[in-house]
C-alpha angles and dihedrals in degrees: 000000000000093000094049094049096040091065088067094052136062122206102221129174138149112284096015115154119212141188103216123194124187120188133191118259111268088358091294121150115268094191115055095173143350092278089065091050092049091051093053091050089050090049091049090050092053095045094046088057096042095048100036092238123159110224112199106167137012137173126182118204128177099266102017145018138210131218131184107198143163122215111207088179096046092241108130095138094051092048095048093044090055092047097046099039092052093046094047093051091047094047095048094046094046096046095036096237137119139214133053119340097185129050110259115289121354117253116244125179126183115241129214110221142255113007094031091042092052093050091044091056089054092048092051095045092050094058095100092061096043095070125111090253092057103033096094097041121113117265093248091054091048091052092050090051092047093051090050097046107117100190102072137059092248098096090056091050093056097039096252094123142011116286118263103244092224095053120085106216102169100076093052094042089052088065089063125084117265138061100235124065091241092054091048091050090052091049090049091051092052093044094052101037096050086073096044093107100026138048130248091227094178093055093043089055089051090047094060101038092097134021089213109043144026112209145071125321094269092051094048091048090052092050092048090048091053091051092048090052092049092050093049091049101041108019099118096036094050093045093053092046092050093050091050094052095043102036116029102051142037119273120267094246092050091054095043092045090061093044096050093043095053094040088049098231138114128243095264091053092049094052095043118097110244129175115252092002117139095187095104090047091054090047089050092053091051096045091052093046102038106023094040091233124159117232089253090056090047089054089059092051097046098041096250122142102229145009087250089061089053090049089054092049091049092049091049092049092047091053091048092049092056093055102034112069094189092053091045090054091050092049091049089053091050090052091048091053093048093045087055091049091050092052090052089051 
């Protein structure tokens, strides 16, 4: 019962550190080319700044990606919603498809610092050389490939490339031996690459002992206890809320797909603040009406600070619709599309 209910809850608190894994829906690729990867990195950069999140490690693979992050504000859900909603809208618009891009809810496990965090960073950074294509390669070839892999934070950690401005390297490097940055980079390289052709079996066993936490027995017991307390306190309320969001309305990407298509813009344009634009107001109207979202939830999706800001955008869009026949016609077409989708549902 704990496992089933815990999937509906997130244990969030100030300063929590997480290993986040996001996988493609039905094991499909979520990056079809480098442009998709660049967009996700851009999205991460924006959301890290907006949410005050500290991103320590990332690695993008073809059908999944890993993040190691700290949330000083205790806002993991808000951060991940902003990242994944923006990426889903972008991906579906760019590739002219619809539906889910990622597989259900992302996985997030709390991490106990230092030793576990250090080994976790190695595990994440080694993903590119643990694939079927690389598994039988010689160690030297694996190391060359790893040092040249552009879609993780590893190259920055070992001084092979410029630092990503949205990644905080210093806290993780401080876990490595050496006082200077150069010495720490060298120690990081040795620490990671010694496992390029082998497995850290002990850590992998630790990694999968709990779906909620990565750490020693005492830490995992504490995490499980927190989840049990949350479930006892919020079980009925959370279950009702989840059913409403998942069952009574259209999905976010379905609604935003129709909005962006008829407004002739991509996801990035929709989410970007532009003077005199009513696009976010139109999106807000549709999300409230067809996805059963509250204005506060819409604010999270559209990158606005409060529900009041959404209310203002909706009011501005409503006024514009009444005086602009072309816009009114476009909005009517969006509603027609979404009415049809709701009937199918």
